[in-house]
Backbone as CSV, one residue per row, in Angstrom:
resi,resn,N_x,N_y,N_z,CA_x,CA_y,CA_z,C_x,C_y,C_z
1,MET,92.087,77.792,-8.486,93.326,78.099,-8.736,94.058,76.744,-9.198
2,GLU,94.744,76.973,-10.438,95.433,75.852,-10.958,96.726,75.649,-10.415
3,ALA,97.249,74.539,-10.233,98.457,74.080,-9.680,99.685,74.793,-10.437
4,LEU,99.498,74.915,-11.823,100.616,75.399,-12.614,100.696,76.902,-12.413
5,ASP,99.440,77.661,-12.155,99.577,79.061,-12.052,100.350,79.319,-10.563
6,LEU,99.952,78.433,-9.461,100.675,78.585,-8.373,102.203,78.486,-8.493
7,ALA,102.576,77.403,-9.194,104.032,77.112,-9.452,104.653,78.264,-10.176
8,ARG,104.060,78.858,-11.097,104.681,80.034,-11.851,104.839,81.221,-11.037
9,GLU,103.780,81.470,-10.294,103.910,82.522,-9.101,105.110,82.255,-8.216
10,ILE,105.276,81.108,-7.721,106.232,80.631,-6.958,107.625,81.034,-7.652
11,VAL,107.776,80.631,-8.930,108.928,80.841,-9.584,109.198,82.527,-9.682
12,HIS,108.232,83.185,-9.989,108.364,84.712,-9.986,108.906,85.147,-8.646
13,ALA,108.202,84.634,-7.460,108.704,85.112,-6.211,110.252,84.801,-5.894
14,VAL,110.700,83.625,-6.327,112.085,83.372,-6.153,112.934,84.183,-6.957
15,GLU,112.472,84.297,-8.216,113.214,85.121,-9.277,113.335,86.516,-8.701
16,ASP,112.276,87.145,-8.043,112.340,88.548,-7.612,113.443,88.652,-6.493
17,LYS,113.674,87.689,-5.752,114.727,87.711,-4.662,116.084,87.146,-5.221
18,LYS,116.284,87.077,-6.459,117.533,86.539,-7.109,117.852,85.265,-6.813
19,ALA,117.075,84.251,-6.799,117.399,82.779,-6.644,118.301,82.489,-7.967
20,GLU,119.074,81.460,-7.711,119.705,81.025,-8.811,119.319,79.602,-9.270
21,ASN,119.593,79.239,-10.540,119.376,77.858,-11.028,117.899,77.387,-10.656
22,ILE,117.011,78.240,-11.144,115.548,77.875,-10.869,115.019,76.898,-11.839
23,LEU,114.408,75.770,-11.460,113.723,74.795,-12.110,112.335,74.622,-11.834
24,LEU,111.559,74.565,-12.702,110.172,74.157,-12.552,109.971,72.752,-13.154
25,LEU,109.749,71.688,-12.415,109.557,70.393,-12.848,108.055,69.943,-12.826
26,ASP,107.604,69.298,-13.957,106.296,68.705,-14.001,106.368,67.283,-13.803
27,LEU,105.872,66.908,-12.695,106.072,65.459,-12.086,104.700,64.609,-12.672
28,ARG,103.631,65.319,-13.159,102.489,64.560,-13.436,102.859,63.478,-14.718
29,PRO,102.240,62.534,-14.973,101.232,61.886,-13.982,101.862,60.714,-13.137
30,ASP,103.208,60.938,-13.087,103.907,59.672,-12.455,104.166,59.635,-10.985
31,THR,103.527,60.595,-10.165,103.791,60.756,-8.829,102.481,61.203,-8.000
32,VAL,102.314,60.848,-6.839,101.208,61.178,-6.051,101.836,62.324,-4.966
33,ILE,103.172,62.466,-4.952,103.829,63.455,-4.034,103.344,64.796,-4.336
34,ALA,103.211,65.209,-5.586,103.009,66.617,-6.057,102.811,66.755,-7.489
35,ASP,102.162,67.716,-7.937,102.190,67.968,-9.469,103.500,68.532,-10.031
36,PHE,104.085,69.596,-9.157,105.158,70.227,-9.586,106.182,70.518,-8.447
37,PHE,107.377,70.529,-8.854,108.495,70.935,-7.886,109.040,72.203,-8.443
38,VAL,109.349,73.199,-7.508,110.141,74.364,-7.901,111.411,74.113,-7.067
39,ILE,112.435,74.238,-7.819,113.803,73.997,-6.996,114.588,75.153,-7.437
40,CYS,115.387,75.814,-6.391,116.169,76.862,-6.584,117.356,76.967,-5.630
41,THR,118.283,77.687,-5.872,119.474,77.912,-4.884,119.587,79.306,-4.422
42,GLY,119.841,79.406,-3.203,120.118,80.702,-2.518,121.687,80.648,-2.221
43,THR,122.324,81.832,-2.315,123.662,81.941,-2.094,124.201,82.159,-0.691
44,SER,123.172,82.315,0.307,123.498,82.440,1.733,122.342,82.065,2.503
45,ASP,122.731,81.773,3.878,121.527,81.571,4.726,120.457,82.641,4.691
46,ARG,121.056,83.823,4.744,120.149,85.082,4.694,119.166,85.029,3.485
47,GLN,119.892,84.685,2.264,119.024,84.763,1.053,118.047,83.590,1.071
48,ILE,118.463,82.299,1.712,117.424,81.279,1.631,116.238,81.658,2.546
49,ARG,116.546,82.348,3.681,115.296,82.771,4.410,114.475,83.892,3.566
50,ALA,115.199,84.747,2.914,114.391,85.836,2.179,113.554,85.148,1.090
51,LEU,114.249,84.137,0.299,113.471,83.428,-0.609,112.176,82.717,-0.081
52,ALA,112.258,82.113,1.024,111.200,81.351,1.559,110.133,82.500,2.052
53,GLU,110.492,83.523,2.683,109.579,84.569,3.166,108.936,85.135,1.955
54,ASN,109.677,85.466,0.890,108.901,85.992,-0.236,107.913,85.097,-0.928
55,VAL,108.334,83.810,-1.011,107.183,82.974,-1.493,106.055,82.874,-0.668
56,ARG,106.246,82.862,0.581,105.031,82.728,1.531,104.256,83.855,1.455
57,GLU,104.853,85.130,1.404,104.076,86.469,1.292,103.399,86.625,0.035
58,SER,104.040,86.317,-1.104,103.556,86.333,-2.408,102.370,85.432,-2.644
59,ILE,102.410,84.155,-2.205,101.314,83.230,-2.445,100.214,83.532,-1.473
60,LYS,100.531,83.985,-0.306,99.380,84.446,0.566,98.639,85.753,0.075
61,THR,99.330,86.667,-0.493,98.784,87.963,-1.024,97.810,87.548,-2.253
62,LYS,98.620,86.864,-3.155,97.976,86.575,-4.572,96.812,85.503,-4.408
63,PHE,96.979,84.462,-3.726,96.007,83.382,-3.646,95.292,83.038,-2.248
64,GLY,95.822,83.866,-1.310,95.294,83.561,0.087,95.624,82.230,0.608
65,LYS,96.826,81.699,0.321,97.173,80.346,0.629,98.433,80.382,1.383
66,LEU,98.476,79.657,2.439,99.767,79.351,3.004,100.252,77.964,2.947
67,PRO,101.485,77.740,3.145,102.027,76.264,2.870,101.389,75.287,4.016
68,HIS,101.082,74.158,3.505,100.594,73.157,4.670,101.608,72.924,5.562
69,SER,102.808,72.841,5.148,104.038,72.674,5.975,105.283,73.218,5.554
70,THR,106.080,73.611,6.414,107.546,74.078,6.121,108.443,73.217,6.805
71,GLU,109.449,72.799,6.063,110.526,71.903,6.724,111.875,72.757,6.586
72,GLY,112.779,72.223,7.464,114.157,72.882,7.318,114.247,74.251,7.902
73,GLU,115.517,74.785,8.061,115.922,76.030,8.447,116.700,76.679,7.372
74,HIS,116.680,78.002,7.378,117.728,78.568,6.595,119.108,78.353,6.913
75,THR,119.356,78.048,8.200,120.685,77.980,8.608,121.201,76.440,8.296
76,SER,120.248,75.689,7.824,120.672,74.268,7.413,121.085,74.273,6.067
77,GLY,120.736,75.363,5.311,121.058,75.295,3.767,119.784,74.660,2.996
78,TRP,118.698,74.365,3.634,117.627,73.699,2.869,116.347,73.989,3.503
79,MET,115.259,74.450,2.729,113.978,74.667,3.245,112.992,74.061,2.150
80,LEU,111.906,73.590,2.722,110.831,73.034,1.849,109.635,73.756,2.351
81,LEU,108.890,74.242,1.338,107.436,74.623,1.442,106.510,73.818,0.629
82,ASP,105.624,73.278,1.477,104.608,72.237,0.739,103.243,73.012,0.612
83,TYR,102.968,73.193,-0.724,101.717,73.848,-1.047,100.754,72.633,-1.642
84,GLY,100.866,71.538,-1.268,100.173,70.500,-1.736,100.671,69.980,-3.112
85,ASP,99.845,70.572,-4.218,100.308,70.121,-5.523,101.621,70.780,-5.882
86,VAL,102.203,71.693,-5.239,103.382,72.358,-5.637,104.414,72.337,-4.313
87,ILE,105.493,71.742,-4.505,106.495,71.784,-3.504,107.637,72.590,-3.864
88,VAL,108.081,73.498,-2.864,109.095,74.345,-3.171,110.380,73.929,-2.395
89,HIS,111.506,73.636,-3.024,112.806,73.326,-2.394,113.850,74.384,-2.589
90,ILE,114.181,75.043,-1.549,115.260,76.140,-1.605,116.543,75.655,-0.929
91,PHE,117.454,75.488,-1.658,118.845,74.843,-1.283,119.854,75.979,-1.282
92,GLY,120.950,75.760,-0.251,122.179,76.350,-0.499,122.907,75.512,-1.630
93,GLU,123.970,76.014,-2.082,124.648,75.363,-3.212,125.228,73.972,-2.872
94,SER,125.878,73.692,-1.843,126.338,72.506,-1.429,125.309,71.458,-1.148
95,GLN,124.165,71.862,-0.621,123.041,71.060,-0.383,122.372,70.589,-1.576
96,ARG,122.265,71.525,-2.530,121.675,71.151,-3.949,122.472,70.126,-4.481
97,GLU,123.697,70.250,-4.402,124.642,69.279,-5.125,124.532,67.901,-4.441
98,PHE,124.351,68.033,-3.154,124.260,66.599,-2.240,123.033,65.909,-2.607
99,TYR,121.993,66.537,-2.597,120.603,65.901,-2.761,120.337,65.702,-4.209
100,ASN,120.857,66.524,-5.169,120.724,66.365,-6.443,119.326,65.874,-7.045
101,LEU,118.296,66.616,-6.655,116.913,66.163,-7.115,116.622,66.172,-8.566
102,GLU,117.493,66.858,-9.244,117.205,66.881,-10.718,117.576,65.637,-11.220
103,SER,118.608,64.928,-10.725,118.897,63.676,-11.082,117.986,62.551,-10.780
104,PHE,117.544,62.736,-9.547,116.498,61.771,-8.966,115.139,61.920,-9.746
105,TRP,114.768,63.218,-10.202,113.557,63.338,-10.898,113.866,63.587,-12.334
106,ARG,114.803,62.975,-12.912,115.221,63.220,-14.234,114.173,62.835,-15.314
107,GLN,113.195,61.999,-14.930,112.135,61.620,-15.966,111.162,62.654,-15.986
108,ALA,111.192,63.779,-15.170,110.095,64.773,-15.131,110.243,65.743,-16.310
109,ASN,109.340,66.377,-16.677,109.287,67.324,-17.771,109.814,68.609,-17.202
110,VAL,110.931,69.142,-17.649,111.358,70.540,-17.264,110.514,71.699,-18.025
111,LEU,109.734,72.325,-17.335,108.873,73.436,-17.840,109.571,74.663,-18.007
112,LEU,110.505,74.813,-16.988,111.354,76.206,-16.955,112.597,75.945,-16.300
113,SER,113.667,76.530,-16.822,114.893,76.572,-16.376,115.678,77.912,-16.514
114,ILE,115.850,78.572,-15.264,116.510,79.809,-15.315,117.786,79.735,-14.629
115,GLN,118.858,80.088,-15.413,120.111,80.080,-14.755,120.397,81.382,-14.105
């Protein structure tokens, strides 16, 4: 399985649950953290949980893979799912503005941006 295929499937999974402002960033070759970030926004705690669950189920079904770790809680407005080469950041609106990962990783190549 290619990391880019995994990242694209994650984008489809969050898109299916109506995530907003979806970004797929290519971090290669500048970082050892991951090859790709998927960043998206959920409009409520409930949607953040649904987005994370849909990613988990979709990737498990399609690739037989679970995240290495999961951080955060849907009630905190931020969740992270770590798939090794791909890291998924699911934010509430205010948390996304606060952490501003797009600015921090501005040198990354934007492969996909869905508003």
